[in-house]
C-alpha positions as CSV (number, residue, x, y, z in Angstrom):
1,M,25.3,22.8,-2.5
2,I,26.4,20.4,0.2
3,L,23.9,17.6,1.1
4,R,23.4,15.6,4.3
5,L,21.5,12.3,3.9
6,L,18.4,12.0,6.2
7,G,17.1,8.6,5.0
8,K,16.4,6.2,2.2
9,G,13.6,3.8,1.5
10,G,11.2,2.2,-1.0
11,S,13.5,0.1,-3.2
12,G,15.2,-3.2,-2.9
13,V,18.4,-2.0,-4.4
14,G,21.2,0.2,-3.0
15,E,20.0,3.2,-4.8
16,C,16.7,4.3,-3.3
17,P,14.4,7.3,-3.2
18,S,16.2,9.4,-0.6
19,L,15.7,12.6,1.4
20,Y,18.6,15.1,1.9
21,V,18.9,18.5,3.6
22,S,21.0,21.1,1.9
23,D,23.4,23.6,3.5
24,G,21.1,26.2,2.0
25,G,18.1,25.2,4.1
26,S,16.1,23.3,1.5
27,Y,15.3,19.6,1.0
28,V,16.6,17.6,-2.0
29,V,14.3,14.7,-2.8
30,Q,15.6,11.9,-4.9
31,G,12.8,9.9,-6.4
32,W,11.6,7.9,-9.4
33,Q,11.5,9.8,-12.6
34,T,8.0,10.6,-14.0
35,A,6.9,11.9,-17.4
36,Q,6.9,15.5,-16.1
37,L,10.2,17.4,-15.8
38,G,10.8,18.4,-12.2
39,T,8.3,15.8,-10.8
40,V,9.4,12.7,-8.9
41,E,7.5,9.8,-7.2
42,I,8.5,8.8,-3.7
43,P,7.2,6.2,-1.2
44,H,5.1,7.6,1.7
45,L,7.7,6.5,4.2
46,L,10.4,8.8,2.9
47,L,8.7,11.9,4.4
48,G,9.2,10.4,7.9
49,F,12.9,11.3,7.6
50,A,12.2,15.1,7.5
51,E,13.9,17.0,10.3
52,P,11.9,17.6,13.5
53,D,9.2,20.3,13.2
54,T,9.7,20.8,9.5
55,F,8.1,19.5,6.4
56,V,8.7,19.2,2.6
57,G,7.3,22.4,1.1
58,A,5.7,21.0,-2.0
59,M,2.2,19.8,-2.9
60,L,2.0,16.0,-2.6
61,T,-0.3,14.0,-4.8
62,D,-1.2,10.6,-3.5
63,T,-1.0,8.0,-6.3
64,G,-3.1,5.5,-4.5
65,R,-0.3,2.9,-4.5
66,G,1.7,3.9,-1.5
67,T,3.6,6.8,-3.2
68,F,3.3,10.5,-3.7
69,T,4.4,12.7,-6.6
70,L,5.8,16.1,-5.9
71,S,7.4,18.8,-8.0
72,G,10.4,21.1,-7.5
73,R,13.4,22.6,-9.1
74,P,15.3,19.9,-11.0
75,V,18.8,19.4,-9.6
76,A,21.3,19.7,-12.4
77,E,24.5,21.0,-10.8
78,E,27.2,18.3,-11.3
79,S,28.8,19.0,-7.9
80,T,25.4,18.2,-6.3
81,L,24.6,15.2,-8.4
82,K,27.9,13.6,-7.5
83,Q,26.7,13.5,-3.9
84,L,23.7,11.3,-4.9
85,D,23.6,7.6,-5.5
86,M,20.9,7.5,-8.1
87,A,19.6,4.6,-10.2
88,A,19.0,5.2,-13.9
89,D,15.3,5.7,-13.4
90,E,15.7,8.3,-10.6
91,R,15.9,12.1,-10.6
92,A,16.4,14.7,-7.9
93,I,14.5,17.9,-7.1
94,E,15.0,20.7,-4.6
95,V,12.0,21.9,-2.6
96,P,11.6,24.3,0.3
97,K,12.1,23.1,3.9
98,L,9.4,24.7,5.9
99,G,8.8,25.0,9.7
100,R,5.6,23.8,11.3
101,N,3.4,26.3,12.8
102,F,1.2,24.9,15.6
103,C,-2.2,26.6,15.8
104,G,-5.2,26.0,17.9
105,A,-6.2,25.9,21.5
106,S,-4.0,24.7,24.3
107,P,-4.8,21.3,25.7
108,A,-7.3,21.2,28.5
109,R,-6.0,21.0,32.0
């Protein structure tokens, strides 16, 4: 899997929670490790780096302290992990990249 960095944020050190897009059409989310395998914690601001008209296709749980937790497939492939700059307390997960569907009435004219 080949990754392209979309953005970093939420940490004062070089390694930060990060959002990547893969060549397979998914997002790879690098975040802080949690007690649950396949679940990471990320700052709210990280989602602002998603590509236009797309969103991270995973349920987000607001922690109440400026972060979300979300779950996905743990990234374990060595070739993919080598593309990441992760701190010891970080992990990466792969989640779907979904397109936005706009519904509702057209604006009044």
